[in-house]
N, C-alpha and C positions, 0 to 999 in steps of 0.2 A: 505495500499501501503507498503510494505518495505520503511521503509525509509533509504537516503543514505547516512553520515555519517562519518569527515576524523577526523581522530583522530591524535592530535599534541601528536607526539610519540618525547620523546626525551631522550631517552636511559636508565632511569629509570624504577623501579620499578612501580612507578602512573602510569606513562601512560603505561604502559605494560597491567597491570591489569586492565585497563580501556578499553584497543581496542578488548582486551579477552572478558571481560563478555561481552558490546557489539556486538561483534561476535557469541556468543553464548545467547544472547536477540534474533540475528533474520534479526541484522541490517545487511545494506550492508554497510560495512567496509573497509574504506581505509587511508591511514596515509601519514601525511607528519612531514621530519624532516626538524623545521627551522635554518637556519644559519644565526645566530643575529652579531654574530660579527671577524670581519676578522684581527685588530689589533693585533699585537702583539699574534698571533695566533698560538703559540709551546708547545711543548709535556710537556716542565717544569711544566708550569701554566695552560698552557687552557686545555679542555678536550673532545674535539671537535670533535676531530678524534675519540677518544673510544667511544663516545655518539652514534660517528654515524653507530658505528660498530656495538655495543649495541641495537640500533633502528632496524639495517635490519636483525640483529638474529633473534630478536622478533615477526616483522612482516615475516622472513620467518615461522616461528616457529606455529606464528598463522595464516596464511595461509593468508597473506592477502596484499595491494602495497603499494610501499613507496614510495612516490617520494621528494628529496630535494631542498627547494626551499630559496633563498639567498634575509633574510629581511635583511642586513647589513645597507643597505643604508638608509632606515627607521628608522632601529635600532636607526643610528649616530645619523638622522638629529632630531628623536624625542623624544629622549630619554635621549641620550649620552650628546650631545652637553647644553640639558639644564641641566643636572645633571654637568657638570661641569662650566656651566653661574652659578648654583647657591652657588657653592662652590666659586667658585672668588666675592661672594657676604655676603660668611660670613657663609652661611647657609648650615647644610644638609642634602639633598635632598632624596628622597627613588628612587632610580630608577625600581626597581621589582612594585612598585605601576603602574607607569605611561609607564612599557615593556608590562604589561597587558593588560591598556588602549590604548595604541595606536598599538602596534604588535599582539601579540597573540591575539586579541579580536576585531580588525581592519584590521591589513594587512594580517592575516594568516586566519581571516575569509570572510574579500573578497577576498581573491583568492580559499578560500576552495566555496563558491558562486557561479566564477563563474565557477568552474569542476561543479556546479552542484549537491552540496551537501545541502543537506535540514537543516540540523547541522554541528556545530562544539564539539566534547569533547576532556577534556583536563584531567587530572588527580587530579586538588585541591580539595580537602578537605573544602565543599561548598555545599551547596542547591538553586536548581531553585525552586520555586513554583508559582503557576499560582493563582493569584485572582481578579474574577472579570475581570479578562482583565489585567492587571496590574503584570510582574514577576517582583514579587521578590528573592531577594537574602539573603539566610540565611546561619548560624554557619550551620557546618561541626558539626554530633555526636559525632567525636573523639574533644574531648576538647583539649587534646593536640600537633594537627594538623590542628586543625580548620584556612581554609585560606578566610575568608571571607575578612581581614582584605586588603588581595593581589589584593580585587575584586571591592575594596569600592567606585571606580569609573567608574563603567559600567553603560551601561546606556539599555531602552528597547527594544531599540532592542538589543544589544547584546545580553543579558540575555535571549531573545524569542529564540535567535538560540545557543543556551551552552548547552549541557548536564553534569552533573560532576557524574556519576557514584557513587563514593567516597562517595559521601559524608552522605550516612547511614552506613558507613563502619569505622572498627578501623584498623588501621596502621598494626597491628600482625595480621589480618583478612587477609590483602593485600599481606605480605608477602607468607602466610601460600598459598591462594588462587597461587600463583606464583611457591611455591616450588613444590606445590599437580599437578599441571601443566609442570612443568620442563620449567620455561622461566631461560633460564642461570641467571636472575642478579636478583634472588629475595633476593638476601640479596647482593647487592652494597648497599652503606652509601647513606644518603639523602645529595644530595650537598647544600651547607650553602655559605651564600656571593652574596655576587654581582655576576650578570652571568659573566659581563665582567672580573671580576679580580678574580676570581677563588681563588688558593690562595694566588697566593702572596700576599706582604706585600703592604697594604693600599698608606704609605704615598712615597713609591719607583715608584709603577704605578702613581698615580696622577700627581708626578712630572715630568711626561713625558709630561703632557698639562698643569700644571699651576709650573706656577716659584718659586723657597724658599725662604721666608722675613721670612730670622732666626730674631728672639726677645727673651724677655726673658719669664722665669718660676717665677711668682711671689705668693707670698700667700694677702691673704687678708690686713695685716700691710703693703704691699711693700716690704717685706725682701726678697732675691734674692735666688730663688732654682736651678733655672739653665735654660738652652735655648734651646727653640724650635725652629724647620722648618719652621715654617708661620701658622697664624690663621687657613686659608683654611684646615689643615690637620688633626685640632682634632674639637668634636663636646663633647655639655655639656654633662657629666655625668662619660665620657671618663677617662679610671682607665690605662688601658693599655699602653704600650708605651710613658708613660712621662720620663722616665728613671732620678727620681728623687728620687732615697728610699736613702737606705742606712743611711748615712751623716744626709740626710735631713728628717728623718722620723717623726720628732717632735714629737708625742703621741705614735708613733708607728701603730698609725691605716691606712690606704691605703690614698694616694693622688686621687681627684677626680677633672676634668675638672670642674670650675663653673660659670663663664663666659672671653669674649675675651673682653680688650682692645684694638680697632683699633685704635682710635688715638694714641695710643701711643708703638702700637704694641706690648702690654704686652698678656699671657695667665696667666689665676688666675685661683689659684688652691684652696681646702678645702678639710680639714681631714675629716674623713667618709662617708658612703655611703650616710647617711643622717644626713645628712650636711644642715644647713639652709636656702642657698641660691638654693639648688638644688630641693626643694621643692615647690610647687605655686597653688594656690589656681584657676587657671585658664589657661585659654588661647585666645587669637584674632585669628581665623581663615582668610582666602581667600580665591576666589573661590569658595565657597560651591556647592557640586554638590550632589542632592537627586535622588537615583535613581528611586524615586516611582515619580517624578516632581512635589511632595508635601511637601511646608515649615513646619519646625515644628510646633508643638504648642507652645504655651507660658505657663508660668507655668501648664508643664509638665516635668515629671521625666524621665529623656534617659537615657542609662549607654554610654559611650564613651571610647576609648582608644587611646593612642598615639602614639605608639610603637605595634610591632606585638607580643612578649611575655610579655604581660600583661594582668591583669584580665581585666574587664570591672569595669568601675565607675561609681555612679550615677554623673549626669550633671544634668542642664537646660541649654535653648540655647535659647537666645535673637536675631536676627537677627538685622544686622547692614545694611548702604545701602549698593549697589553693591556684592550685592553675600558674603559678609561678612557676620560673626556671633560673639558673644562673647560666650564661654562656661563654667562656673564655677561648680568646683565637689564638690560635699557633701565632701569630704576631697581632702586635698591638694596631689597633684600628684608627681611622681618622675622624677626631665631630661627632661621637658618639650622643646620638640628642636626644633627651627625654621628652616623651609625648610620640617623636617617628618608632613606624613599626620596624621588627626584626622580620626578615623569612630567612626560613630555616630548610638549608635541602639537602639531599642524598642524591649525589649528583647531579641529571637535568629534572632531579621529579621534585616540584617542590612541595614539604610537608606542612606546614604550616608558619602561624607567625603567631608574635606577643608586641604588644605593644611598651617599650622601653620604659622603665622608670628611674633609671640612674647608670651612668658610664660608671665602671670602678677597675681598679689595680690591682694585681692580687696582691703586693706586699702593702697596701693600705692598712 
């Protein structure tokens, strides 16, 4: 029986080629355009209007129906509010990971199933493999585009209902398919940054929801270098936007955020990308989620990453109480940031993830 698949059509080239491939593989394909953000939805920073125009144009070209569904209320409650709550606690959450687990593969999935779909599909560069009744999340073949990190909190039900047609493809091949089949968005730039912020300045946007609390920027010796707008607006390892160059150049190397002193409201910075305070042996993670429902083996070498654009690093995992874990890497890792997610792998299989509570050194 031909399966009914609903594609999350975003307006970008990846989801467009996803829909095209499925249609030509014989699936009954339709599409949904997800409206996930309404606040400050203007033409200057938010591209949702153009996204919709592009998505409708692609659907017409492929010959599939498209429906616009508003998930903004769910997004505000399940993603954005948690993002702001985390910033208020001084951590740096990753809303894109929550958006996948709570919106694209929950609200969108449930809506699609209610419409009679057998599966949903997105343009993520990742793969799903069934092995003895267990659905595994695998890395995409294009190492420069692999997006399994962003899918690291999906569960068995979500994976069993998902198709990722681009998982075995290179980005260049995807663009070629779009070009050869006259999909007008074949050369459209990839979206970057947090979806609801778009290209707008981060601090300017967040200040609408979190009041500024200015303080001092100091180095490790306590020397005053400048002023900050509020510790919530900065993240460990941040280089841009500190505004302390020039006469504060020190030895000439760039400044990076290395710590936050919440007691005295000071932002602490150090010079050099590989500053010792930015290099940590491991981390404590909370709310560990194991995709295959199996706890990790002890005394076993896995790999993990603490940010998207980071190579996997060998590590060992010790389960702690209440779903927490201690992860120790074979080599020190750069700018492990509380609030971000750590994704755990065994070879090319993503086993799951947790939320980083704190970075640690073995001898601390």
